[in-house]
MARVO-483798 format. One record per residue (C-alpha): residue number from 1; residue in three letters; x, y, z negated. Coordinates in nm, 3 decimals. Each point is the difference from the previous one (the first is absolute). Layout:
BEGIN
NODE    nr   rest         X         Y         Z
NODE   NUM    ALA         X         Y         Z
...
This chain:
BEGIN
NODE    nr   rest         X         Y         Z
NODE     1    MET     3.469     0.272    -1.767
NODE     2    ILE    -0.155     0.348     0.012
NODE     3    GLY    -0.226    -0.120     0.280
NODE     4    LEU    -0.130    -0.282    -0.218
NODE     5    ILE    -0.063     0.242    -0.285
NODE     6    SER    -0.186     0.235     0.235
NODE     7    PHE    -0.207    -0.290     0.131
NODE     8    ALA    -0.088    -0.116    -0.351
NODE     9    ILE    -0.097     0.348    -0.119
NODE    10    ALA    -0.224     0.059     0.302
NODE    11    LEU    -0.154    -0.347    -0.024
NODE    12    VAL    -0.093     0.030    -0.367
NODE    13    ALA    -0.116     0.360     0.038
NODE    14    SER    -0.222    -0.082     0.296
NODE    15    LEU    -0.145    -0.307    -0.171
NODE    16    THR    -0.091     0.193    -0.314
NODE    17    LEU    -0.092     0.341     0.142
NODE    18    THR    -0.247    -0.146     0.247
NODE    19    ILE    -0.230    -0.095    -0.290
NODE    20    PRO    -0.061     0.352    -0.138
NODE    21    VAL    -0.005     0.142     0.353
NODE    22    ARG    -0.278    -0.245     0.088
NODE    23    GLN    -0.198     0.101    -0.308
NODE    24    PHE     0.046     0.369     0.081
NODE    25    ALA    -0.117    -0.052     0.358
NODE    26    LEU    -0.316    -0.168    -0.124
NODE    27    ARG    -0.059     0.279    -0.251
NODE    28    VAL     0.025     0.280     0.256
NODE    29    GLY    -0.179    -0.188     0.276
NODE    30    MET     0.299    -0.046     0.232
NODE    31    VAL    -0.126    -0.328     0.143
NODE    32    ASP    -0.044    -0.162     0.338
NODE    33    LYS    -0.372    -0.059     0.025
NODE    34    PRO    -0.137    -0.305     0.185
NODE    35    ASN    -0.187     0.046     0.327
NODE    36    HIS    -0.098    -0.199     0.306
NODE    37    ARG     0.357     0.005     0.132
NODE    38    LYS     0.160    -0.133    -0.317
NODE    39    ILE     0.013    -0.331    -0.177
NODE    40    HIS     0.016     0.096    -0.367
NODE    41    VAL    -0.337     0.040    -0.171
NODE    42    GLN     0.122     0.201    -0.299
NODE    43    PRO     0.182     0.335     0.006
NODE    44    ILE     0.379    -0.050    -0.006
NODE    45    PRO     0.218     0.265    -0.170
NODE    46    LEU     0.243     0.199     0.212
NODE    47    LEU     0.305     0.201    -0.119
NODE    48    GLY     0.233    -0.301    -0.018
NODE    49    GLY     0.252     0.210     0.190
NODE    50    ILE     0.043     0.215    -0.310
NODE    51    ALA     0.133    -0.302    -0.191
NODE    52    ILE     0.240    -0.083     0.286
NODE    53    TYR     0.120     0.361     0.013
NODE    54    ALA     0.058     0.016    -0.374
NODE    55    ALA     0.183    -0.333    -0.002
NODE    56    VAL     0.240     0.106     0.277
NODE    57    LEU     0.058     0.335    -0.172
NODE    58    LEU     0.083    -0.167    -0.333
NODE    59    ALA     0.243    -0.238     0.167
NODE    60    MET     0.172     0.286     0.184
NODE    61    LEU     0.054     0.189    -0.326
NODE    62    PHE     0.231    -0.280    -0.112
NODE    63    SER     0.202    -0.007     0.321
NODE    64    ARG     0.293     0.210     0.118
NODE    65    GLY     0.021     0.191     0.325
NODE    66    GLY     0.312    -0.171     0.133
NODE    67    GLU     0.022     0.070     0.373
NODE    68    THR    -0.321     0.209    -0.010
NODE    69    THR     0.013     0.364    -0.111
NODE    70    LEU    -0.233     0.150    -0.260
NODE    71    THR    -0.155     0.214     0.274
NODE    72    GLN    -0.093    -0.308     0.198
NODE    73    ILE    -0.135    -0.179    -0.308
NODE    74    LEU    -0.221     0.299    -0.079
NODE    75    ALA    -0.112     0.013     0.364
NODE    76    ILE    -0.103    -0.366    -0.011
NODE    77    LEU    -0.195     0.063    -0.321
NODE    78    ALA    -0.162     0.312     0.147
NODE    79    GLY    -0.105    -0.181     0.316
NODE    80    ALA    -0.131    -0.295    -0.201
NODE    81    THR    -0.199     0.232    -0.225
NODE    82    LEU    -0.147     0.178     0.300
NODE    83    VAL    -0.125    -0.316     0.170
NODE    84    VAL    -0.138    -0.148    -0.323
NODE    85    ALA    -0.189     0.321    -0.077
NODE    86    THR    -0.132     0.031     0.354
NODE    87    GLY    -0.109    -0.362     0.016
NODE    88    THR    -0.170     0.023    -0.339
NODE    89    LEU    -0.191     0.311     0.104
NODE    90    ASP    -0.110    -0.186     0.312
NODE    91    ASP    -0.112    -0.295    -0.214
NODE    92    ARG    -0.214     0.247    -0.190
NODE    93    GLY    -0.147     0.131     0.325
NODE    94    LEU     0.148     0.347    -0.045
NODE    95    LEU     0.208     0.005     0.320
NODE    96    HIS    -0.066    -0.062     0.366
NODE    97    HIS     0.190    -0.308     0.109
NODE    98    GLN     0.188     0.192     0.270
NODE    99    VAL     0.168     0.214    -0.270
NODE   100    LYS     0.197    -0.309    -0.104
NODE   101    LEU     0.122    -0.082     0.349
NODE   102    PHE     0.066     0.345     0.140
NODE   103    VAL     0.096     0.198    -0.311
NODE   104    ALA     0.106    -0.202    -0.306
NODE   105    MET     0.208    -0.268     0.174
NODE   106    PRO     0.196     0.242     0.223
NODE   107    MET     0.053     0.227    -0.303
NODE   108    ALA     0.145    -0.291    -0.197
NODE   109    ALA     0.227    -0.073     0.294
NODE   110    ALA     0.107     0.365     0.017
NODE   111    ILE     0.092    -0.009    -0.370
NODE   112    LEU     0.231    -0.296     0.061
NODE   113    LEU     0.144     0.164     0.310
NODE   114    ALA     0.079     0.319    -0.192
NODE   115    SER     0.193    -0.202    -0.260
NODE   116    GLY     0.217    -0.166     0.263
NODE   117    ILE    -0.186    -0.331     0.029
NODE   118    HIS    -0.053    -0.071     0.368
NODE   119    ALA     0.009    -0.266     0.265
NODE   120    ARG     0.326    -0.080     0.175
NODE   121    ALA    -0.063    -0.117     0.352
NODE   122    PHE     0.028     0.278     0.258
NODE   123    SER     0.297     0.161    -0.175
NODE   124    LEU     0.187    -0.331     0.017
NODE   125    LEU    -0.058    -0.017     0.373
NODE   126    TRP     0.030     0.374     0.082
NODE   127    PRO     0.194     0.194    -0.264
NODE   128    GLY    -0.084     0.368    -0.018
NODE   129    ALA    -0.303     0.225    -0.023
NODE   130    ALA    -0.216    -0.206     0.234
NODE   131    GLY     0.063    -0.318    -0.198
NODE   132    ASN    -0.067     0.174    -0.331
NODE   133    PHE    -0.328     0.143     0.132
NODE   134    GLY    -0.102    -0.344     0.122
NODE   135    ASP     0.075    -0.151    -0.340
NODE   136    ALA    -0.204     0.273    -0.175
NODE   137    ALA    -0.301    -0.066     0.222
NODE   138    LEU     0.042    -0.374    -0.044
NODE   139    THR     0.010     0.043    -0.378
NODE   140    VAL    -0.337     0.177    -0.008
NODE   141    ILE    -0.156    -0.252     0.238
NODE   142    TRP     0.144    -0.297    -0.190
NODE   143    ILE    -0.103     0.117    -0.347
NODE   144    THR    -0.348     0.090     0.122
NODE   145    GLY    -0.040    -0.322     0.199
NODE   146    ILE     0.113    -0.240    -0.270
NODE   147    THR    -0.196     0.180    -0.273
NODE   148    ALA    -0.313    -0.012     0.219
NODE   149    SER     0.066    -0.366     0.081
NODE   150    PHE     0.000    -0.094    -0.367
NODE   151    SER    -0.308     0.215    -0.052
NODE   152    ILE    -0.196    -0.215     0.246
NODE   153    LEU     0.175    -0.320    -0.116
NODE   154    ASP    -0.185     0.008    -0.332
NODE   155    TYR    -0.305    -0.184     0.133
NODE   156    MET     0.016    -0.330    -0.187
NODE   157    ASP     0.065    -0.099    -0.362
NODE   158    GLY     0.372    -0.010    -0.077
NODE   159    LEU     0.114     0.066     0.356
NODE   160    CYS     0.157     0.345    -0.020
NODE   161    ALA     0.171    -0.058    -0.336
NODE   162    GLY     0.133    -0.339     0.109
NODE   163    ILE     0.137     0.121     0.334
NODE   164    ALA     0.168     0.293    -0.177
NODE   165    ALA     0.155    -0.238    -0.256
NODE   166    VAL     0.139    -0.224     0.276
NODE   167    ALA     0.145     0.295     0.193
NODE   168    SER     0.148     0.145    -0.318
NODE   169    LEU     0.174    -0.330    -0.072
NODE   170    PHE     0.182     0.010     0.333
NODE   171    PHE     0.078     0.371    -0.032
NODE   172    ALA     0.147    -0.068    -0.346
NODE   173    PHE     0.210    -0.288     0.135
NODE   174    LEU     0.132     0.192     0.301
NODE   175    ALA     0.076     0.310    -0.208
NODE   176    ALA     0.185    -0.201    -0.266
NODE   177    TRP     0.189    -0.192     0.269
NODE   178    HIS     0.126     0.327     0.148
NODE   179    GLY     0.084     0.171    -0.328
NODE   180    GLN    -0.301     0.234    -0.030
NODE   181    VAL    -0.070    -0.049    -0.368
NODE   182    TRP    -0.263     0.270    -0.048
NODE   183    ILE    -0.199    -0.098     0.311
NODE   184    SER     0.009    -0.362    -0.114
NODE   185    THR    -0.120     0.116    -0.344
NODE   186    LEU    -0.286     0.202     0.149
NODE   187    ALA    -0.104    -0.294     0.217
NODE   188    ALA     0.007    -0.228    -0.305
NODE   189    ALA    -0.219     0.249    -0.189
NODE   190    VAL    -0.255     0.009     0.282
NODE   191    MET     0.000    -0.378     0.017
NODE   192    GLY    -0.058    -0.029    -0.375
NODE   193    ALA    -0.280     0.259     0.005
NODE   194    ALA    -0.171    -0.170     0.294
NODE   195    LEU     0.024    -0.347    -0.154
NODE   196    GLY    -0.128     0.123    -0.336
NODE   197    PHE    -0.301     0.157     0.167
NODE   198    LEU    -0.051    -0.311     0.213
NODE   199    ARG    -0.085    -0.191    -0.320
NODE   200    TRP    -0.324     0.200    -0.012
NODE   201    ASN    -0.049     0.054     0.373
NODE   202    PHE     0.030    -0.350     0.148
NODE   203    ASN    -0.327    -0.164     0.101
NODE   204    PRO    -0.237     0.040    -0.176
NODE   205    ALA     0.122     0.355    -0.069
NODE   206    ARG    -0.085     0.171    -0.326
NODE   207    ILE     0.130     0.336     0.121
NODE   208    PHE     0.092     0.160     0.333
NODE   209    MET     0.306     0.221     0.049
NODE   210    GLY    -0.205     0.250     0.201
NODE   211    ASP     0.137     0.207     0.282
NODE   212    GLY     0.232     0.177    -0.243
NODE   213    GLY     0.176    -0.326    -0.078
NODE   214    ALA     0.013    -0.118     0.361
NODE   215    MET     0.142     0.331     0.119
NODE   216    LEU     0.254    -0.006    -0.283
NODE   217    LEU     0.127    -0.345     0.096
NODE   218    GLY     0.016     0.098     0.367
NODE   219    PHE     0.192     0.317    -0.078
NODE   220    LEU     0.248    -0.188    -0.220
NODE   221    MET     0.048    -0.274     0.263
NODE   222    ALA     0.069     0.260     0.268
NODE   223    THR     0.239     0.183    -0.234
NODE   224    LEU     0.192    -0.317    -0.083
NODE   225    SER     0.038    -0.079     0.370
NODE   226    LEU     0.142     0.348     0.065
NODE   227    LYS     0.236    -0.008    -0.297
NODE   228    LEU     0.133    -0.348     0.076
NODE   229    ARG     0.346     0.029     0.149
NODE   230    LEU     0.161    -0.320     0.126
NODE   231    THR     0.378     0.031    -0.004
NODE   232    GLY     0.232    -0.191     0.225
NODE   233    VAL    -0.276    -0.114     0.237
NODE   234    SER    -0.072     0.068     0.365
NODE   235    LEU    -0.202     0.300     0.117
NODE   236    GLY    -0.288    -0.224     0.107
NODE   237    ALA    -0.008    -0.173    -0.337
NODE   238    GLU     0.004     0.331    -0.188
NODE   239    ILE    -0.297     0.132     0.198
NODE   240    PHE    -0.219    -0.311     0.023
NODE   241    ALA     0.050    -0.190    -0.327
NODE   242    PRO    -0.193     0.249    -0.223
NODE   243    VAL    -0.286     0.005     0.252
NODE   244    LEU    -0.026    -0.380    -0.002
NODE   245    VAL    -0.043    -0.006    -0.379
NODE   246    LEU    -0.333     0.180     0.057
NODE   247    GLY    -0.093    -0.231     0.286
NODE   248    ALA    -0.316    -0.144    -0.157
NODE   249    THR    -0.153     0.344    -0.045
NODE   250    ILE     0.109     0.110     0.346
NODE   251    PHE    -0.149    -0.318     0.150
NODE   252    ASP    -0.337     0.062    -0.165
NODE   253    THR    -0.005     0.365     0.107
NODE   254    THR     0.097    -0.097     0.355
NODE   255    LEU    -0.283    -0.253     0.015
NODE   256    VAL    -0.274     0.239    -0.115
NODE   257    SER     0.140     0.288     0.206
NODE   258    ILE     0.002    -0.199     0.323
NODE   259    SER    -0.330    -0.173    -0.074
NODE   260    ARG    -0.186     0.317    -0.096
NODE   261    SER     0.150     0.208     0.281
NODE   262    ARG    -0.112    -0.258     0.255
NODE   263    ARG    -0.354     0.035    -0.137
NODE   264    GLY     0.009     0.379     0.013
NODE   265    LEU     0.038     0.041    -0.378
NODE   266    LEU     0.243     0.217    -0.200
NODE   267    PRO     0.248    -0.239    -0.167
NODE   268    PHE     0.061     0.185    -0.329
NODE   269    THR    -0.345     0.150    -0.052
NODE   270    THR    -0.239    -0.279     0.097
NODE   271    PRO    -0.083    -0.243    -0.282
NODE   272    GLY    -0.042    -0.366     0.074
NODE   273    LYS     0.074    -0.360    -0.091
NODE   274    ASP     0.228    -0.057     0.298
NODE   275    HIS     0.340    -0.014    -0.172
NODE   276    THR     0.237    -0.298     0.008
NODE   277    ALA    -0.112    -0.155    -0.328
NODE   278    HIS    -0.367     0.052     0.089
NODE   279    ARG     0.048    -0.202     0.317
NODE   280    LEU     0.201    -0.270    -0.176
NODE   281    SER    -0.268    -0.025    -0.266
NODE   282    ASN    -0.270    -0.033     0.263
NODE   283    CYS     0.198    -0.281     0.164
NODE   284    GLY    -0.066    -0.210    -0.310
NODE   285    LEU     0.288     0.089    -0.229
NODE   286    GLY    -0.210     0.201    -0.246
NODE   287    THR     0.108     0.306    -0.193
NODE   288    ARG     0.281    -0.135    -0.215
NODE   289    ARG     0.172    -0.207     0.267
NODE   290    ALA    -0.027     0.286     0.251
NODE   291    VAL     0.174     0.230    -0.249
NODE   292    LEU     0.265    -0.264    -0.070
NODE   293    CYS     0.060    -0.030     0.375
NODE   294    MET     0.065     0.373     0.010
NODE   295    TYR     0.248    -0.039    -0.286
NODE   296    ALA     0.173    -0.274     0.200
NODE   297    LEU     0.008     0.226     0.306
NODE   298    GLY     0.166     0.267    -0.212
NODE   299    CYS     0.263    -0.253    -0.110
NODE   300    VAL     0.063    -0.105     0.362
NODE   301    PHE     0.062     0.359     0.104
NODE   302    GLY     0.221     0.055    -0.304
NODE   303    LEU     0.213    -0.301     0.090
NODE   304    LEU     0.020     0.122     0.358
NODE   305    ALA     0.130     0.330    -0.136
NODE   306    LEU     0.275    -0.185    -0.187
NODE   307    PHE     0.099    -0.191     0.315
NODE   308    VAL    -0.004     0.311     0.220
NODE   309    SER     0.215     0.186    -0.254
NODE   310    ARG     0.280    -0.247     0.079
NODE   311    MET    -0.024     0.034     0.380
NODE   312    ASP     0.195     0.220     0.238
NODE   313    SER    -0.195     0.270     0.184
NODE   314    SER    -0.063    -0.192     0.323
NODE   315    THR    -0.115    -0.313    -0.184
NODE   316    ALA    -0.217     0.209    -0.233
NODE   317    LEU    -0.162     0.169     0.300
NODE   318    ILE    -0.075    -0.336     0.160
NODE   319    ALA    -0.145    -0.122    -0.329
NODE   320    ILE    -0.221     0.309    -0.033
NODE   321    VAL    -0.131    -0.044     0.355
NODE   322    ALA    -0.085    -0.362    -0.079
NODE   323    ILE    -0.173     0.104    -0.325
NODE   324    VAL    -0.202     0.270     0.177
NODE   325    ILE    -0.114    -0.253     0.260
NODE   326    ALA    -0.095    -0.244    -0.278
NODE   327    VAL    -0.195     0.275    -0.179
NODE   328    LEU    -0.192     0.088     0.317
NODE   329    LEU    -0.077    -0.367     0.062
NODE   330    GLY    -0.122    -0.027    -0.360
NODE   331    VAL    -0.221     0.306     0.050
NODE   332    ALA    -0.143    -0.150     0.320
NODE   333    ALA    -0.074    -0.328    -0.178
NODE   334    LEU    -0.169     0.167    -0.297
NODE   335    GLU    -0.206     0.216     0.236
NODE   336    GLN    -0.184    -0.322     0.084
NODE   337    ALA    -0.079    -0.073    -0.366
NODE   338    PRO    -0.346     0.091    -0.135
NODE   339    TYR    -0.045     0.334    -0.171
NODE   340    GLU    -0.274     0.248    -0.088
NODE   341    ARG    -0.040     0.254     0.280
NODE   342    GLN    -0.043     0.366    -0.087
NODE   343    GLN    -0.217     0.271     0.141
NODE   344    ARG     0.167     0.304     0.151
NODE   345    LYS     0.037     0.217    -0.307
NODE   346    ALA     0.285     0.214    -0.127
NODE   347    LYS    -0.001    -0.051    -0.372
NODE   348    ALA     0.269    -0.077    -0.253
NODE   349    GLU     0.119    -0.355    -0.059
NODE   350    PRO    -0.216    -0.189    -0.251
NODE   351    ARG     0.091    -0.006    -0.365
NODE   352    PRO     0.197    -0.307    -0.110
NODE   353    GLN    -0.223    -0.305    -0.007
NODE   354    PRO     0.010    -0.379    -0.010
NODE   355    ALA    -0.042    -0.169     0.336
NODE   356    ASP    -0.237    -0.270     0.112
């Protein structure tokens, strides 16, 4: 019940707060201006991430800590505030893009780590100092990687918010299923905030979430995956199920990383219309259907996470190997799809924009 209340609060707050945030962005000139690389012909307001942030915060005020300590709740809020502020400053052009990747994201990860939120993989395999050190390093890499992945995922109307909503749904279900009430409540709040914003962000978008919003959603997704604890399941299921929930984002990042690296480009710093949905759109699906296909891919990975969570370790490992092979085959197939090739430049990812 508390999860439903949290979802409703975040949904209504995001729906309503996006309107004044949009007006404020127009007033102060925080807009994504059209150019030769973009489709929209009128400036589109940014700062939508502020509405998402406020909606999640309001929903969390009405929830209880449960299995999560106050220190960890404050750490999550501090990390979320840091990435929103950093992304918003970048939207304004006040920060170099590398500050986000090499300073803000690792700092947000360090805040979580200091509060006791960390990955559990190496310590499950090798208990002791070595395992704990491995988990600490993995935590920083994971938080930074997933936050950056969502940052570059916001390249098409409604894509980032929709993928986050789908992932949050499965996180909420898994957390509730395994008795993690507060994590389920937080996931429900994120889902409500993302869906409320999606009302204004789906094609044709009236507002963009900006890098602040994309980084916020990535940080929260990574945090939910770290906090999710599956009880009474195999070791393989405990490790792999949370990763699979974020499979759509990981697939897209894998595609652009492999594709750009093969062409001698820097994956996270080279802008371009070579993402999964870009290629699907260019194959004849168009913008909306390409985005809906990405939503469907997110659902497929979420369902796979549910199935893997019921498997023993050996079966889960076999399933993961099969999924990895399928992902690589999908990447190879999409590499043949048409896309706009980039020049060798090292600039930040483009601002959120509609696709062709």
